[in-house]
C-alpha positions in Angstrom: -10.9 -11.9 -21.3 -7.8 -12.9 -23.2 -6.6 -16.4 -22.4 -7.6 -19.8 -21.0 -6.4 -18.9 -17.5 -9.4 -16.6 -17.1 -7.4 -13.4 -16.6 -8.4 -9.8 -16.8 -7.4 -8.1 -20.0 -8.4 -4.6 -18.9 -6.6 -1.9 -17.0 -7.3 1.1 -14.8 -6.7 3.1 -11.5 -7.0 5.8 -8.9 -9.8 5.8 -6.2 -9.6 6.2 -2.4 -11.3 3.4 -0.6 -12.0 3.6 3.1 -11.5 -0.1 3.9 -9.2 -2.9 3.0 -10.1 -6.5 4.1 -6.8 -8.0 5.1 -7.5 -11.5 3.8 -6.2 -13.2 6.9 -6.2 -16.7 5.5 -4.3 -15.7 2.3 -1.7 -13.7 4.3 -1.2 -16.6 6.7 -0.6 -18.9 3.8 2.0 -16.5 2.5 3.7 -16.2 5.8 3.3 -12.4 5.9 3.0 -11.1 9.5 -0.5 -9.7 9.8 0.6 -6.8 12.0 3.3 -5.9 9.4 0.7 -6.1 6.6 -1.7 -4.0 8.6 0.9 -1.3 9.2 1.8 -1.1 5.5 -1.9 -0.6 4.5 -2.4 2.0 7.2 0.7 3.9 6.0 -0.6 3.9 2.5 -4.0 5.3 3.7 -2.0 8.0 5.5 -0.4 9.0 2.2 2.9 7.1 2.6 2.3 5.3 -0.7 5.8 5.0 -2.0 7.0 2.8 0.9 3.8 0.8 0.9 4.1 0.1 -2.9 7.7 -1.0 -2.5 6.7 -3.5 0.2 3.6 -4.8 -1.6 5.6 -5.3 -4.7 8.3 -7.2 -2.8 5.6 -9.5 -1.3 4.0 -9.9 -4.7 7.3 -11.1 -6.2 7.7 -13.5 -3.3 4.1 -14.7 -3.3 2.9 -14.2 -6.8 -0.2 -16.4 -6.3 -1.5 -14.3 -3.4 -4.3 -12.4 -4.9 -4.9 -10.3 -1.7 -1.5 -8.8 -2.0 -2.0 -8.1 -5.7 -5.4 -6.5 -5.0 -4.0 -4.1 -2.5 -1.0 -3.3 -4.6 -3.3 -2.3 -7.5 -5.3 0.0 -5.3 -2.3 1.6 -3.5 -0.7 2.2 -6.9 -3.8 4.1 -7.8 -3.7 6.0 -4.5 -0.1 7.0 -5.4 -1.1 8.3 -8.8 0.8 5.5 -10.7 -2.2 4.7 -12.9 -0.2 2.9 -15.6 1.6 0.9 -13.0 -1.7 -0.3 -11.6 -2.9 -1.2 -15.0 0.2 -3.2 -15.7 -1.0 -5.8 -13.1 -4.5 -6.2 -14.6 -3.7 -9.4 -16.5 -2.6 -11.1 -13.3 -6.0 -10.6 -11.6 -8.2 -13.6 -11.4 -11.6 -12.6 -12.8 -13.7 -14.8 -10.5 -12.0 -13.7 -7.3 -11.4 -10.0 -7.8 -13.5 -7.8 -5.5 -15.5 -4.9 -6.8 -13.4 -2.4 -5.0 -10.3 -3.5 -6.9 -12.1 -3.4 -10.2 -13.5 0.0 -9.5 -10.0 1.2 -8.6 -8.7 -0.1 -11.9 -11.6 1.6 -13.6 -10.7 4.9 -12.0 -7.1 4.4 -13.0 -8.1 3.8 -16.6 -10.1 7.0 -16.5 -7.2 8.9 -15.0 -5.0 7.6 -17.7 -7.7 8.4 -20.3 -7.9 4.7 -21.3 -11.6 5.1 -21.8 -12.4 1.8 -23.6 -10.7 -0.2 -20.9 -12.5 1.8 -18.2 -15.8 0.9 -19.9 -14.9 -2.8 -20.0 -14.1 -2.8 -16.3 -17.2 -0.9 -15.1 -19.4 -3.1 -17.2 -17.8 -6.1 -15.5 -18.6 -4.7 -12.1 -22.1 -3.9 -13.1 -22.7 -7.5 -14.3 -22.4 -8.7 -10.7 -23.5 -5.5 -8.9 -26.0 -3.8 -11.3 -27.0 -1.1 -8.7 -23.5 0.0 -7.9 -23.8 3.8 -8.3 -20.0 4.3 -8.4 -19.7 1.9 -11.3 -22.6 3.5 -13.1 -21.0 6.9 -12.8 -17.7 5.5 -14.0 -19.3 3.9 -17.0 -20.9 7.3 -17.9 -17.5 9.0 -17.7 -16.0 6.3 -19.8 -18.7 6.7 -22.5 -18.3 10.5 -22.5 -14.5 10.1 -22.7 -15.0 8.0 -25.9 -17.1 10.9 -27.4 -20.4 8.9 -27.0 -22.7 11.4 -25.4 -25.8 9.9 -26.9 -24.9 6.5 -25.4 -24.2 8.1 -22.0 -27.6 9.9 -22.1 -29.5 6.7 -23.2 -27.8 4.7 -20.4 -28.8 7.2 -17.7 -32.3 7.6 -19.0 -32.8 3.8 -19.0 -32.9 3.9 -15.2 -35.4 6.8 -14.9 -39.1 7.4 -15.6 -39.9 9.4 -18.7 -41.2 12.4 -16.8 -39.6 14.2 -13.8 -42.9 14.2 -12.0 -42.6 10.4 -11.6 -39.1 10.5 -10.0 -38.7 9.0 -6.6 -36.2 9.9 -3.9 -34.2 6.8 -4.7 -33.7 8.2 -8.2 -31.8 11.3 -7.0 -28.3 9.9 -7.8 -29.2 9.0 -11.3 -31.0 12.3 -11.8 -27.9 14.1 -10.7 -25.9 12.1 -13.1 -28.4 13.0 -15.8 -27.6 16.7 -15.1 -23.9 16.0 -15.5 -24.5 14.3 -18.8 -26.6 17.2 -20.1 -23.8 19.6 -19.0 -21.3 17.6 -21.0 -23.6 17.6 -24.0 -23.7 21.5 -23.7 -27.4 21.5 -22.9 -27.4 23.7 -19.8 -31.2 24.2 -19.6 -31.8 20.5 -19.4 -29.0 20.2 -16.9 -30.5 22.9 -14.7 -33.8 21.1 -14.7 -32.2 17.8 -13.8 -30.3 19.4 -11.0 -33.4 21.1 -9.7 -35.2 17.7 -9.8 -32.3 16.1 -7.9 -32.4 18.8 -5.2 -36.2 18.4 -4.9 -35.7 14.7 -4.3 -32.6 15.1 -2.0 -32.1 18.7 -0.7 -28.8 17.6 0.9 -27.2 16.5 -2.4 -23.8 18.1 -2.7 -23.4 16.9 -6.2 -26.7 18.5 -7.4 
């Protein structure tokens, strides 16, 4: 956090989310027609991001205090691949009111822009309020690896798992899969293979494993 207005100081982008809450009260206060807003978001989800970004930016200029418009603008910029553009709005986000999906989108943008330290900050922020969020855990591991901290990444993943594979539970499968990924990035393929085998034993349908 950088200033007294409790703003985000971090930056990031680029994930596809399956749902936008339209924030009906906020939009009503901003006098934006709900059907028009809905159409813009649906167009963005269909890949028509350029027009959606232009309209969201226009609404943001007209109603700069409307956080819902800003949230969706940040996410759609990520969808459109303008990662630095998404990050440029980070300081305008209210920390207390920013949903996890927006922060995770910013985190993905930071990863895509290889702004690893910022990505780490954002994912840690998500995990403070949602410690079991697997998407944020995975993002944090990528951010640590991007900063050339493979030991920290391994220690982080192992902190969620029993010391021995025989004690793994089915609910551990996502973290065991992530463990395999970390071992691969550490150039330890035998350990990675064992982790992936354990993950498949726990969840035979795991595509990642």
